[in-house]
C-alpha positions in Angstrom: 0.0 0.0 0.0 1.1 3.5 -0.8 0.7 5.2 2.6 1.9 8.6 1.4 -0.7 8.7 -1.4 -3.4 7.4 1.1 -2.5 10.2 3.5 -2.6 12.8 0.7 -6.0 11.6 -0.5 -7.4 11.7 3.0 -6.0 15.2 3.5 -7.7 16.4 0.3 -11.0 14.8 1.6 -10.6 16.4 5.0 -10.0 19.9 3.6 -13.0 19.6 1.4 -15.2 18.5 4.3 -13.7 21.1 6.7 -14.4 24.0 4.3 -17.9 22.7 3.5 -18.7 22.4 7.2 -17.4 25.9 7.9 -19.6 27.3 5.2 -22.6 25.5 6.5 -21.9 26.6 10.1 -21.4 30.2 9.1 -24.6 30.2 6.9 -22.5 31.1 3.8 -23.3 28.0 1.9 -26.0 28.7 -0.7 -25.4 32.5 -0.5 -23.3 32.2 -3.7 -24.0 30.0 -6.7 -20.6 28.4 -6.0 -18.9 29.7 -2.9 -15.3 31.0 -3.8 -13.7 29.1 -0.9 -15.3 25.8 -1.9 -14.4 26.5 -5.6 -10.8 27.1 -4.6 -10.6 23.8 -2.8 -12.3 21.9 -5.7 -9.9 23.5 -8.2 -6.8 22.5 -6.2 -8.2 19.0 -5.6 -9.3 18.5 -9.2 -5.9 19.3 -10.5 -4.2 16.8 -8.1 -6.7 14.0 -8.5 -6.3 14.1 -12.2 -2.6 13.7 -11.8 -3.1 10.8 -9.4 -5.5 9.0 -11.7 -3.3 9.6 -14.8 -0.4 8.0 -12.9 -2.1 5.1 -11.0 -5.6 4.6 -12.5 -8.4 4.5 -10.0 -6.9 4.5 -6.5 -8.1 1.1 -5.3 -7.9 -0.7 -2.0 -4.6 -2.4 -2.7 -3.0 1.0 -3.5 -4.4 3.2 -0.9 -6.6 1.1 1.4 -10.4 1.3 1.8 -10.3 4.8 3.4 -7.9 6.2 0.8 -10.1 4.9 -2.0 -13.2 6.4 -0.4 -11.3 9.7 -0.2 -10.4 9.5 -3.9 -14.1 8.9 -4.7 -15.2 12.0 -2.7 -12.7 14.2 -4.4 -13.9 13.0 -7.8 -17.5 13.3 -6.7 -16.9 16.9 -5.9 -15.0 17.6 -9.2 -18.0 19.5 -10.4 -15.9 22.0 -12.3 -15.1 19.2 -14.8 -18.0 16.9 -15.5 -16.1 15.4 -18.5 -13.4 14.2 -16.0 -16.1 12.8 -13.7 -17.6 11.0 -16.6 -14.2 9.6 -17.7 -13.8 8.2 -14.1 -16.9 6.1 -14.3 -15.4 3.2 -16.3 -12.2 3.3 -14.2 -14.3 3.1 -11.0 -16.5 0.3 -12.5 -13.3 -1.7 -13.4 -12.0 -1.2 -9.8 -15.3 -2.5 -8.4 -15.2 -5.5 -10.7 -11.7 -6.3 -9.5 -12.7 -5.9 -5.8 -10.8 -2.6 -5.5 -13.7 -0.2 -4.8 -17.2 -0.3 -3.4 -20.3 -0.3 -5.6 -22.0 2.5 -3.8 -19.3 4.9 -4.9 -20.2 4.2 -8.5 -23.9 4.8 -7.8 -23.2 8.3 -6.3 -20.8 9.3 -9.1 -23.0 8.0 -11.9 -26.0 9.8 -10.5 -24.0 13.0 -10.0 -22.9 12.9 -13.7 -26.4 12.1 -14.9 -28.1 14.9 -12.9 -25.4 17.4 -13.8 -26.1 16.6 -17.4 -29.9 17.2 -16.9 -30.7 13.5 -17.1 -32.6 11.4 -14.6 -30.5 9.5 -12.1 -30.3 5.7 -11.7 -29.9 5.1 -8.0 -31.6 8.1 -6.4 -28.5 9.3 -4.6 -28.9 13.0 -5.6 -31.3 15.2 -3.7 -32.4 18.8 -3.5 -34.3 20.7 -0.9 -37.7 22.4 -1.4 -38.6 25.9 -0.1 -39.6 24.3 3.3 -36.3 22.7 3.8 -37.6 19.2 2.9 -35.2 16.9 0.9 -36.5 15.1 -2.1 -34.7 13.0 -4.7 -34.0 14.5 -8.1 -35.8 12.7 -11.0 -35.1 9.0 -11.2 -34.9 7.0 -14.5 -36.8 3.9 -13.3 -38.5 4.4 -9.9 -39.8 0.8 -10.0 -36.2 -0.6 -10.0 -34.5 2.0 -7.8 -34.8 0.0 -4.6 -33.4 -3.1 -6.2 -30.5 -1.2 -7.7 -29.7 0.5 -4.4 -29.7 -2.8 -2.6 -27.3 -4.3 -5.2 -24.7 -1.7 -4.5 -25.1 -1.6 -0.7 -27.2 1.5 -0.3 -30.0 1.9 2.2 -33.6 2.3 1.0 -34.3 5.6 -0.8 -36.8 6.7 1.9 -34.1 6.4 4.6 -31.6 8.3 2.5 -34.1 11.1 1.8 -34.8 11.4 5.5 -31.1 11.8 6.3 
């Protein structure tokens, strides 16, 4: 395992989550279309995760451990400045899952993010929005009849539980 790379990925994840939480706590999140502090973190992380993926492919369990791989997923999940890059990561992540190097729920979230950002309905129901009363609801779903089965297959909780959270 590459401990240095694992540490770097986890540091990128921690910075992303720290800034996000600070913006939530201060009430600044949502006051801008894309808060400049969050955008700066994403720009820095996007540049580095691209270098990492170009060098190693998807950072799987054997390279960076389970937590390092999860951190890589979060950084790619938040690479909203470059949806083409996010889309290009989908087959890499799928291959890693097939090889037992990543978890299926990571693909569900990334695939849904790419779909919803492209204006298409999501497959797994992982992407939500909030109405004017502060109540969360899932963004449009491609096949609501199959969504629970698909979620279960990748290890996600029922959609109603996720929406409540």
